[in-house]
LOMIKE-61502 format. One record per residue (C-alpha): x, y, z. Coordinates in Angstrom, 1 decimal, decimal comma, padded with zeros to 4 digits. Layout:
N
PT X Y Z
PT X Y Z
...
END
This chain:
345
PT X Y Z
PT -053,8 -033,5 029,4
PT -055,7 -036,6 028,3
PT -059,5 -036,8 029,1
PT -061,6 -040,0 028,5
PT -065,4 -040,0 028,2
PT -067,3 -043,3 028,3
PT -070,4 -043,6 026,3
PT -072,7 -046,7 026,2
PT -073,9 -047,8 022,8
PT -077,2 -049,7 022,1
PT -075,5 -053,1 022,4
PT -074,2 -052,4 025,8
PT -070,7 -051,7 024,4
PT -068,8 -049,0 025,9
PT -066,9 -046,6 023,6
PT -064,1 -044,6 025,0
PT -063,3 -041,2 023,5
PT -059,9 -039,8 024,2
PT -059,1 -036,1 023,6
PT -055,8 -034,4 024,0
PT -055,5 -030,7 025,0
PT -052,1 -028,9 025,0
PT -051,1 -027,6 028,3
PT -048,5 -024,8 028,7
PT -046,2 -025,0 031,7
PT -046,5 -022,3 034,2
PT -043,0 -021,0 033,5
PT -043,1 -021,3 029,7
PT -042,8 -017,9 027,9
PT -044,8 -017,0 024,8
PT -043,3 -018,3 021,6
PT -042,9 -014,8 020,1
PT -040,7 -013,7 023,0
PT -037,7 -015,9 021,9
PT -036,9 -014,0 018,7
PT -037,2 -010,7 020,6
PT -034,7 -011,9 023,2
PT -032,4 -013,0 020,4
PT -032,6 -009,6 018,7
PT -031,9 -007,8 022,0
PT -028,9 -010,1 022,7
PT -027,5 -009,5 019,2
PT -027,8 -005,7 019,7
PT -026,1 -005,9 023,0
PT -023,3 -008,0 021,5
PT -022,9 -005,7 018,5
PT -022,6 -002,7 020,8
PT -020,0 -004,5 022,9
PT -018,0 -005,6 019,9
PT -018,2 -002,0 018,4
PT -016,7 -000,6 021,6
PT -014,0 -003,2 021,5
PT -013,1 -002,4 017,9
PT -012,9 001,4 018,6
PT -010,7 000,7 021,6
PT -008,3 -001,3 019,5
PT -008,3 001,3 016,8
PT -007,7 004,2 019,3
PT -003,9 004,0 019,4
PT -003,6 004,0 015,6
PT -006,1 006,9 015,3
PT -004,2 008,8 018,0
PT -000,9 008,4 016,1
PT -002,6 009,4 012,8
PT -004,0 012,5 014,5
PT -000,8 013,6 016,1
PT 001,6 012,9 013,3
PT -000,6 013,5 010,2
PT -003,3 016,0 011,0
PT -001,8 018,3 013,6
PT 001,3 019,0 011,4
PT -001,2 020,2 008,7
PT -001,5 023,4 010,6
PT 002,0 024,2 009,4
PT 000,6 024,8 005,9
PT 000,3 028,5 006,9
PT 004,1 028,7 006,8
PT 004,0 028,4 003,1
PT 002,3 031,8 002,9
PT 004,6 033,5 005,4
PT 008,1 034,9 005,6
PT 008,7 032,6 008,5
PT 011,2 033,4 011,2
PT 011,9 031,4 014,3
PT 011,7 034,5 016,4
PT 008,2 035,5 015,3
PT 006,9 032,0 015,0
PT 003,7 031,1 013,1
PT 001,6 033,8 014,7
PT 004,0 036,8 014,4
PT 005,7 036,0 011,0
PT 004,6 038,4 008,2
PT 002,3 037,1 005,5
PT 003,7 037,1 001,9
PT 000,9 035,5 000,0
PT 002,1 033,3 -002,9
PT 005,6 034,7 -003,0
PT 007,2 031,5 -001,7
PT 005,4 029,6 -004,5
PT 006,6 032,2 -007,1
PT 010,1 031,8 -005,8
PT 009,9 028,0 -006,1
PT 008,8 028,2 -009,7
PT 010,9 031,1 -010,8
PT 013,9 028,9 -011,7
PT 014,3 026,0 -014,0
PT 015,1 023,8 -011,0
PT 011,4 023,5 -010,2
PT 010,6 021,8 -013,5
PT 013,7 019,7 -013,4
PT 013,0 018,3 -009,9
PT 009,3 017,8 -010,8
PT 010,2 015,8 -013,9
PT 012,8 013,7 -012,1
PT 010,4 013,0 -009,3
PT 007,5 011,8 -011,5
PT 009,8 010,0 -014,0
PT 011,8 008,1 -011,5
PT 008,8 007,1 -009,4
PT 007,0 006,0 -012,5
PT 009,9 003,7 -013,3
PT 009,9 002,3 -009,8
PT 006,1 001,6 -009,9
PT 006,2 -000,1 -013,3
PT 009,4 -002,2 -012,5
PT 008,1 -003,3 -009,0
PT 004,7 -004,2 -010,4
PT 005,9 -006,3 -013,3
PT 008,7 -008,1 -011,4
PT 006,6 -008,7 -008,3
PT 003,7 -010,2 -010,3
PT 006,1 -012,3 -012,3
PT 008,0 -013,6 -009,3
PT 004,9 -014,3 -007,3
PT 003,3 -016,3 -010,2
PT 006,5 -018,3 -010,7
PT 007,0 -019,1 -007,0
PT 003,4 -020,2 -006,7
PT 004,2 -023,0 -009,2
PT 006,8 -024,4 -006,8
PT 004,6 -027,0 -005,0
PT 004,9 -030,4 -003,5
PT 008,5 -031,3 -002,7
PT 009,7 -027,8 -003,9
PT 007,3 -025,8 -001,7
PT 010,2 -025,1 000,7
PT 012,1 -023,4 -002,1
PT 009,3 -021,0 -002,6
PT 009,3 -020,0 001,1
PT 013,1 -019,6 000,9
PT 013,0 -017,3 -002,0
PT 010,3 -015,2 -000,5
PT 012,4 -014,8 002,7
PT 015,5 -013,8 000,7
PT 013,6 -011,3 -001,4
PT 011,8 -009,8 001,6
PT 015,0 -009,4 003,7
PT 016,3 -006,1 002,0
PT 012,9 -004,5 002,8
PT 014,2 -004,2 006,4
PT 017,6 -002,6 005,5
PT 017,9 001,1 006,1
PT 019,1 003,3 003,2
PT 022,3 003,9 005,1
PT 023,2 000,2 004,8
PT 021,9 000,2 001,2
PT 024,2 003,2 000,4
PT 027,2 001,2 001,5
PT 026,2 -001,7 -000,6
PT 025,9 000,6 -003,6
PT 029,3 002,1 -002,8
PT 030,8 -001,4 -002,8
PT 029,6 -001,8 -006,4
PT 030,1 001,7 -007,7
PT 033,3 003,0 -006,1
PT 035,5 004,3 -008,9
PT 038,7 002,6 -007,5
PT 037,5 -000,4 -005,6
PT 034,0 -001,0 -006,8
PT 032,9 -004,4 -008,1
PT 031,5 -003,1 -011,3
PT 034,7 -001,4 -012,3
PT 036,6 -004,6 -011,4
PT 034,4 -006,5 -013,8
PT 034,8 -003,9 -016,5
PT 038,6 -004,0 -016,1
PT 038,5 -007,8 -016,3
PT 037,0 -007,5 -019,8
PT 039,4 -004,8 -020,8
PT 037,0 -001,8 -020,5
PT 037,9 001,5 -018,9
PT 036,6 002,2 -015,4
PT 033,6 004,5 -015,1
PT 033,2 007,4 -012,6
PT 029,7 006,3 -011,6
PT 029,1 009,2 -009,2
PT 029,8 011,6 -012,1
PT 027,7 009,9 -014,8
PT 024,2 011,2 -014,7
PT 022,8 009,0 -017,5
PT 023,5 005,8 -015,6
PT 021,5 006,7 -012,5
PT 018,0 006,1 -013,6
PT 018,9 002,5 -014,2
PT 021,0 002,2 -011,0
PT 018,3 003,7 -008,8
PT 015,6 001,5 -010,4
PT 017,7 -001,6 -009,7
PT 018,2 -000,5 -006,0
PT 014,5 000,3 -005,5
PT 013,4 -003,0 -007,0
PT 016,0 -004,9 -005,0
PT 014,8 -003,3 -001,7
PT 011,1 -003,2 -002,3
PT 010,0 -006,1 -004,6
PT 010,0 -008,7 -001,9
PT 007,2 -006,9 000,0
PT 005,0 -006,9 -003,1
PT 005,9 -010,5 -004,0
PT 004,4 -011,6 -000,6
PT 001,3 -009,4 -001,2
PT 000,6 -010,8 -004,6
PT 001,4 -014,4 -003,4
PT -001,3 -014,0 -000,7
PT -003,6 -012,8 -003,4
PT -002,9 -015,8 -005,6
PT -003,4 -018,2 -002,6
PT -006,9 -016,6 -002,1
PT -008,0 -017,7 -005,6
PT -010,2 -020,8 -005,4
PT -008,3 -024,0 -006,4
PT -011,4 -025,2 -008,1
PT -010,9 -022,7 -010,9
PT -007,5 -024,2 -011,7
PT -008,8 -027,7 -011,4
PT -011,6 -026,9 -013,9
PT -009,0 -025,3 -016,2
PT -006,8 -028,4 -016,1
PT -009,8 -030,6 -016,9
PT -010,3 -028,3 -020,0
PT -006,6 -028,9 -020,8
PT -005,7 -025,2 -020,4
PT -002,0 -024,5 -020,4
PT -000,2 -022,8 -017,6
PT 000,0 -019,6 -019,5
PT -003,8 -019,8 -020,2
PT -004,4 -020,3 -016,5
PT -002,3 -017,3 -015,6
PT -003,9 -015,2 -018,3
PT -007,5 -016,1 -017,7
PT -007,6 -016,9 -014,0
PT -004,6 -015,5 -012,0
PT -004,3 -012,1 -013,6
PT -008,0 -011,2 -013,6
PT -008,3 -012,4 -010,0
PT -005,4 -010,1 -009,0
PT -006,8 -007,1 -010,8
PT -008,4 -005,5 -007,8
PT -005,2 -005,8 -005,8
PT -003,1 -004,4 -008,6
PT -005,5 -001,5 -009,1
PT -005,3 -000,7 -005,4
PT -001,5 -000,8 -005,5
PT -001,3 001,5 -008,5
PT -003,8 004,0 -007,1
PT -001,9 004,3 -003,8
PT 001,4 004,5 -005,7
PT 000,1 007,2 -008,0
PT -000,9 009,2 -004,9
PT 002,7 009,1 -003,7
PT 004,3 009,7 -007,0
PT 005,2 013,2 -006,1
PT 007,0 012,1 -002,9
PT 010,4 010,5 -003,6
PT 012,2 008,3 -001,2
PT 014,6 010,7 000,4
PT 017,1 008,0 001,5
PT 017,3 006,5 -001,9
PT 018,0 009,8 -003,7
PT 020,2 011,4 -001,1
PT 022,2 008,6 000,5
PT 022,6 006,1 -002,4
PT 023,6 008,8 -004,8
PT 026,1 010,1 -002,2
PT 024,5 013,6 -002,7
PT 026,8 014,0 -005,7
PT 026,2 017,4 -007,3
PT 027,4 016,2 -010,7
PT 024,4 013,9 -011,1
PT 021,7 016,3 -009,9
PT 020,3 016,5 -013,5
PT 018,9 013,0 -013,1
PT 018,8 012,4 -009,4
PT 017,6 015,7 -007,8
PT 014,0 015,4 -006,8
PT 011,6 017,6 -004,8
PT 012,5 016,1 -001,5
PT 016,3 016,5 -001,8
PT 015,9 020,0 -003,3
PT 013,7 021,1 -000,4
PT 016,2 019,6 002,1
PT 019,1 021,4 000,6
PT 017,2 024,7 000,5
PT 016,3 024,3 004,1
PT 019,8 023,4 005,3
PT 021,8 025,7 003,1
PT 019,5 028,7 002,8
PT 017,3 028,2 005,9
PT 014,3 029,1 003,7
PT 011,5 027,5 005,7
PT 008,7 029,2 003,8
PT 009,8 028,0 000,4
PT 010,4 024,5 001,8
PT 006,8 024,5 003,2
PT 005,5 025,8 -000,2
PT 007,2 022,8 -001,9
PT 005,5 020,4 000,5
PT 002,1 022,0 -000,1
PT 002,8 021,7 -003,9
PT 003,6 018,0 -003,5
PT 000,4 017,3 -001,5
PT -002,0 019,2 -003,8
PT -000,6 017,6 -007,0
PT -000,6 014,1 -005,4
PT -004,2 014,5 -004,3
PT -005,2 015,7 -007,8
PT -003,4 012,7 -009,3
PT -005,3 010,3 -007,0
PT -008,6 011,9 -008,1
PT -007,7 011,5 -011,8
PT -006,5 007,9 -011,4
PT -009,6 007,0 -009,3
PT -011,8 008,5 -012,0
PT -010,1 006,5 -014,7
PT -010,5 003,3 -012,7
PT -014,2 004,1 -012,0
PT -014,9 004,3 -015,7
PT -013,6 000,8 -016,3
PT -014,0 -001,0 -012,9
PT -016,4 001,0 -010,8
PT -016,5 -001,6 -008,0
PT -012,7 -001,4 -007,6
PT -012,3 002,3 -007,3
PT -011,4 003,9 -004,0
PT -014,4 006,1 -003,9
END
């Protein structure tokens, strides 16, 4: 509000003095109330969004609880002489006898070695090839960008094939009479090979099949990781006249290190669990190549089907879980020593 006061000077002049006073509207709220209202609104919004997130996660949590945590109650079977008549509550307890039976033969050490050795080959081969292919495809830009998408789709397609189909593909190559490999060997004058009776060839064969089926998934994962790298880093490297190899070595690979470490950690955790379809179906369950293809999962399956020994099969599953958990702890400890911010916990 403006107020004017007239004052008469000695010369008869009139001086007008104007003063301004701030006036608050009747409905205006105090200034300090606005931040409070904003805080309350944010709290209400965060509570609402939290409830929404929990509702979205509920189906996944329910599936995890039903199919992962409830079956853990079956661990007690590993310490029982289980019978279907008595069930879990009436079957007699035998302590560690099932574990003693599992390790009483040389088969336990053979299947343990095969499981760890073959899975280690798969992890290394998939890691190296997926990284290499992702880096190469990332260089297909401009008019060749469509070719990169095409190759990604072709590589990813086998990921959706079941091992029943993959086993038939393998048979088309490895069949002693009509297989493509023996046809090629015959063309060059070599004698045909009984692939399903040659144990030494199967580490290579299974690695090729595993990479063919699984590398496409990791190519897409690593490609997404490469696309997340800031283009400004590559532009600065080009200004400094860095070669493509130098850009890959000093920008791409270090930027992908957290993703690679996470992949390796999760893979190490599952190193004691072999892909049953790969080792049972692709090998045609041939007994003559068990020395290199028999793993814990196939051994347990045959023991369960042929002998009906549920207790020993459960003991083998507990053995897998405990050793896998210990391996994750060791791998995570090693990562924490070098890259503490990239460890799982």
